[in-house]
N, C-alpha and C positions, 0 to 999 in steps of 0.2 A: 536300171531304177530299182529293181529289187534288191539288188547288192547293197545299194545305198541306204536303202530303207533298213536292211538287216543290219549293217554296221551301226546306224543311230540306235537301234533297239539294243545290241549289245552293249553300246556304249553306256546308255541309260541304265540298264541292268547292273553293270559292274559298278558305276557310280553309286546306285543305290546300296549295294552290298557292302560297299566300302564304308559307306556312312552309317552302317547298322554297327550297334555296341559288340565289341568281342565276346564271346560265349565260350565256357569251358567245355569240356568232352560230356557234359550232361546236357548241355544245350542253354545253360543258365547265364545271364549277364555277368560278368566278372565284376568283383567289387572295384578293382583300381579302374575300370572302364567307367563305371557308375559315378566314383569320385570326381573323375576328370569332367563328366558331363555336368555334375553339380557344380564343380568349381568353376567352369567355364561360362556358366550362366551368370549375367552381369547381376552383381547385387547392389543395392541402393544404400548407400551410407551416408548418414547425416554427421556434419562436422559442426559442433555447438560449442563455443567459447565459454569458459567460467573464468573471467579476469575480474582484477580489481575488489573492492570489499564486497562481502557477501551481505547484500541489502534486500529488503522484500521486493524490490522491484524485479530482482534477479529470478525470484521465485516464479514470477508472472512470465518472464521471457522463456524459462526453461521448461515451464507447463505447455506455452504454446507450442513450442518447436517440438517437444515430446508426442504432441498430438499431431503435428504435421507430419512427424516422421511414420506415425501409426497409419494414418491416412494414405501414404505414399508406400506402404508396405516394406518400409526401411528394415534390412537384415541387422544393422549395426547402428548404434549412435556413438561417434567417438567425442567424449568431451574433453576439449583443451584445457587443462587447468594452470592456471597462473595468479596464484592469489595469496597473499598473507593472512587472510582470515576474514572475520566479520560477526555479524549477530549470531548469536547461539540460538535463538528460535527459529529464524530463518535457515539456518545449517541443516536442524534437526528435520525441518519439514522438506529440505531439498534431500536429504538423505533417504526419507521415507517415500516421496516422489520417486526418485530413481531405484531404490531397492525393491520397490512392488512391481518394475516393470520384468515380466516373464515371457514375453513374448518378442522382445528385442534384445540383443545382445550389447550390452554397454561397457564401454572401454574408456577407462581414465588416462589420458595422456600429458604428462607434465612436459611442458612445452620449453624450449629455449630458443627465445627470439631476441632481436636487437633493442626493442622497445619494451620487453618484458621484465621480470625478477626470477625467473627459473627457479620458482618455489612453489611448493603446495603445503604450505604451513597451515598450522591450526584448523580452522573451518575446512581447508583445502583438503587436508589429510582424511578428515572424518568423510567428507564427500566421495573421495577417492576410493575409500574401503566400500562404500555403498554400490560400487560398479562390479560387473562380472570378472573384468581383468584391468589390470593396471600395467601400463607401460610408461617409460620416462627417457627422455633425451639425455644424453651424457652431459654432465656438469649441473642436473639438476638435482634439488634434494626434498625430502618430504618428512613432517614430523611435527614436534611442539604443538601439540593439540590440546593443552590443558585450557579449558575455559576460564576466561578472565572478565572482569567487570571494570567498564569505563566510568569513573567518577570525577569529581572536581580535583582529587590529587592525582589523576592519572589511573593507569590501569592497575588493578590489583587482583590477587588470586582470588578465585570463587570459593565459595564454602564448600565442607566435605560433601553435604547433601547433593550441591550441584555438579561436583567434580565425579561422585559416585553415579549419578543418573546419566552423565554423559559418558562416562567409563564403560558402563553396562551396556549403553546403546551402541558404542564403537565397537565394542566386542562381539555384540550380537550381528551388526552388519556385517563384519569382516569374517565371522564363522558362516554366515548365511553365503557368501559369495568364495568361500574356500581360502581365504587370506588368513594367516596365523593371527589368532585372537590376542595373543601375547604381544605381538608388536603394538596393535591397537591399544592395548592396555598402558604398555610403557609410553606411548605418545601422549597419552591424556593425563595418566597419574604418575609424577616423580616419585612415588614411593613403591613403586613395581620396580623389581629387579628382573633384568633380561638376561638370559645366559645362551650362549651358543653351544650346540651340543652336537655329538656325532654319535648315531645309533646304527651301528652296522655301517652300511654305505650311506645312510640319510644324515644329511646336515640340515640343522635348522635352528630356530630360535625359540625359547620357552621361558615361561616364568618359573620361580621355583616351587608353585603348586602343581604347575604342569609337568615339572621334572620328576616329582613323586609320581605322577602316572607313568612317564616315560620309564622310569626303573621298573614298575610293574610290569610293562610290556616287555623290557628287555629280558626280564626274568621267565615270563611266559613263552616267549619266543626263542630263547637262547642266545639273545644277541649281546653284544658289547656296548654299554652305554659310556661314553666319555664327555665329560664337560670341558669344553674347549678354553672358552674365556668368558668374562663379564661383558656384555656389549652396553649395557646401560646400569650404572650403580644407582642405588637408592639415593634421592635428593637431586635427581637431574631427569629431566626430559628426554625422550628419545628421539633423534634424528637421524636419518639414513640418506646416503648419498643414492645415486641411481645405479653406482655398480653394486653397492652393499644390498641394497633391495632386490637386485637380481640374484646377486649370490646366495643371500638367505631365501630365494622362493618366495618374496613377498610379492615381488613384481613378476609380469611374465616374460618381460625382456625389455631390453635397451633398443631403442630408435632414434636414430639422430634426424630424419624426416618422415614426413608421412608415407613417402613411397616405400620405405623400411617397414614402417608400421604396418601398410596393407599386406606387405609381403609376408610379415611374421603371422598375421591374423588369417592368411590364406585366401586373401581377395585378389582375384585377377581381374583387372580392368574393371573395378566398380565404378557404379554411377555416383558419383561425389556431390552431395547436395552442401555445400558450404554456406551457414547463416552467421549474421552477424545483428547486433541491436539495430533496429531501426529507429527512425525519427519518433515513431509511436512509443518505442521502448524508453527512449532519452526522454520524453515527456513524462511518462509514468515515473520513471526515476527522479525527474525534476520534483513533479507535485506531489510524491511521496516522502520527498525528503524533510528534515526537521525544519529548515529554515522556511520553506514554501508553506509548509502544514500551519506553521506559526503566523505566517502573514495570513492565509486564510481565514484563520481562527479570528484573528483581529479584526479584519475588514469586515468578515460577517457578523460577528458581534455589534460592531459600531453601526453598520447598516440595519441590523434588526432593531437596536434601540431606536434610532431615528425613524424608522417606520412605525413602531409601536407607538411613538409618542406624537405622531403627526396624523391629522386626518387623512382618510381615503389611502389608496395605495399609488405610490410612485417609483421613483428611481432608487430611493434607498431600499423596499423592499424587493427589486428587482436584483439589486446587487448583491442582497442577503441570500436571496435564493440561489443565485450563481455561486456563490462562495461556498455555500454548505452544501451545494450540489457537487461541486467539483471535490470538495474535502470526502464527503461520504462516498462518492463514486469511486474516486481511488482508492480509499480503503476498503470497498467492497471487492475491487479486483484483487486486492491482497489477501482477502478471506478474513477480515476481521470485523467487518460490518455485516450485521443481520438485522432481522425484524425488531430485534429488541432494543438496539441503539436508535433506530428511528422512530419508535414508539416513546421512547423516552424524551428525544428532543421535542417532537411534534405536542406533548403533553405540556414540557416545559414552557414552551411558547404560547399555548393556550392559558395556562396558569399567570404567566406575565400579563396577557392582554385582559383577563379578568381583574387581575390586581389593579390595573390602569385605569380600567373603564368603568368596572361595576362596583368594586369594593372600595372604598374610600381608604386614603393612606397607603403605607406599604408595610405588609405584614406576613402573615403564615403563606398567603398564595404566592405572594411575588418572590419570597426566599425560597419556597419550594421551587418554583418555576426555574430560577437561575440555577439552584443546586441539580436538577435534572438535566438541564443543558449541560452543565459542566460534566455530569457523570457519563451522558451520551458521547460526548466527544472523547474523554478519556478512554472508555469502553472501543470506541471506533478505531483506536490507535494499537489496539493489543488483542491477543487471541483469546486469553484467559479473563475471567472474571475475579476471581480470589487468586492471588498469587500464592504459589506452593515453593518455588525456589527462589534463593537469593538474588539471580538474575531477573527474576519475574519482579520481586520486590524493587529492584532496582529501576526496573522499566517503569513500574506503576508509581514510582514516585517523581520519575522523570515526567512521565505524561501528566501526573496532577500539576506540578510545578507549571508546565508549560501551558497548560488550560487558566491556572489562576493568575498565572502572570499576563496572560493576554487577557483575560477577563477584566482585570483591573486597569490594564493599559486602554480597553475600549471604553471603560466609564469614563476615564480621565480624558480620552481622545474625544469622545461625544460631548462632554461636557465644555472643553475647550471649542470644539468646533461650534457649537451651540451659543455661545458667549461671542464669539466673534464673527457669527454668522451675517451680521448687517454690515461689516466693513468690505465685502467683497461685491462687486456688481453684479457677477455670475450668480451668486446665491440669490441675489435681489430678484432675479427673473424666475427663480424657483419656487419661492415663498412670499407671503405677504410679511412685509417688515414694518409695514407703516401702521399708526394707530390713529382712529378715527375721534381724535380728541378736539375740544373747542378752540386751543391753540393754533390748529392747523385748519381750523374752519368748518370743522365737521359737527353737525348737531342733529337732532331727531326731529327739532321743530324748524318753522319756517324763519326767516330773516326778522319778520316782524315780531314772532314770539320770542326768538333769542334776544331781541332788543327790548323785552318788557312792555308788550302792546295794552297793559292795564290802563284804562281811562280812554283809549282812542276809541273812535266812533267809525262806523261803517253801515252797510245795509246787507240784509239776508237775500240770496240770490236763488235760494231753494227754501221750501219749507222746512221749520226747523221742529222736529218731533221727537225728542228735542234736539237731536243732532242734525247736521245739515252743512250747507256751505255758505260762506259770507265772504263780502268783499271788503277788506281793511286796508286803507291807505293805498289802494289798487291792487292789492295782492289777496288772491281768493285763498282762504283757508277754511279747514274743517273746525267747525265751533259748535258747541252745545249749549243749548239754551237753559236758563237757571229755573228749571222745572214749570216751564210755561210754554204754551205754543205760540210760535211765532210766524206769520204769513210772510210770502214771496214779498220783497220790495220794502218790507218795514225798516226803519231805522234802527240800529242795535248799537250797543257799547259793551265794551270788554271791562268785565268787573273784577275777574280775578284768573290764577292759573292753577290749576290741580294736575300737578304731574306734567303730562304732555297735552292736556285737555284745556282748551280755550273756554272759559264759561263767558257767556253774554246774557243782556237782558234788553228787552224792547224799550226803545225811549218813547214814552209817550208826550 
């Protein structure tokens, strides 16, 4: 029994020693064993897609997934990029969002899938530079990040002020994450010339101004600087393949699959959390789109005009509240609506009510109310108040046109609906469509009065002091004595009508 006990104890002791980290001669844990222990610890990795057009709804999706990754203690977020680009303002906000992450390693992975485009162009390139590391699948490319403006004539190049702002931001985020700033500059501005150089054994890419700095460095360090070739000439934007990105040190590597990517990142059996846009994200994308936004403004304004012009509170008011609640709520999620827009809208509605019910006619209050409502709707669709760049002016003009066109459409639509209101039986159940006129048999007087009862006789059934009741030709009417007292039961005669009053006198 004791022998069995000793065998068990020695086995447990041997197992415990085997599990202890290796130590060097001084008794310290070796660095290799520490790295193995850390590597073997399962890491949580979030895989978040950035696909399709870069629209404001994507910012909402990315912000929510980043917060979820933080709550789960994720060590890495792999952003799978496959996009031709999108809106400049949304792109800059996404780069700021991702670039500000210091507690999570961010990885941009340009993917090659059967249903994808295998590119990270324009806004996609800028977003990739905001990440700590860039990996690309074979057969993919990145570049052509110059900002363009979408107008009636199609896409046109942005002005120098816009290009300069985007170029500076692209170089800044690339420099922050250790990517060659010259590559980011050449992808944004076609006036930037990019050269391949060899400094000693270091191979890289640099712009002309950067080459001057490299010459000074070569002289100080006693190295030989050689210009190999021009990668991107002036007049064209830079685009690089996956192989070129790795060769020039822009990307950290090339990975055909996620498994290869995780291996290159040093992640052993990571806990993968793969996310994708949910039905809620699709709904946000729908309601923040230009078409649905236009529909909400049109329906909301028509319902608002109908509610203000009718007594009480009914269905039009409910529809208006619902439409504007969805409009302002969706834009609030995008970060473009605050207290200013809501206050302007409410003040505009109040001014319209005052104009319609307090001040006769339509003047300053009404015009101001419509203007404030329009301004609030315009501001709710943009981050800025006063445009500073050409792309902001383009967006500002587009928003104004959208609001003005829908305002005019709402006025015309309301007039058409109001004119044809009586033609539909459904609307007749919702509102009074008949008039109490004489032709329809309506009158404020009795049938006797309506038939001109002057000269007809009757008797007083109450004392007339001077007003009371009398029976005339079998009908009880309210009558008024002509300046005299008439007792109950006295015979009377109608002598005239004064408006709705029947004037009688006693027959002696």
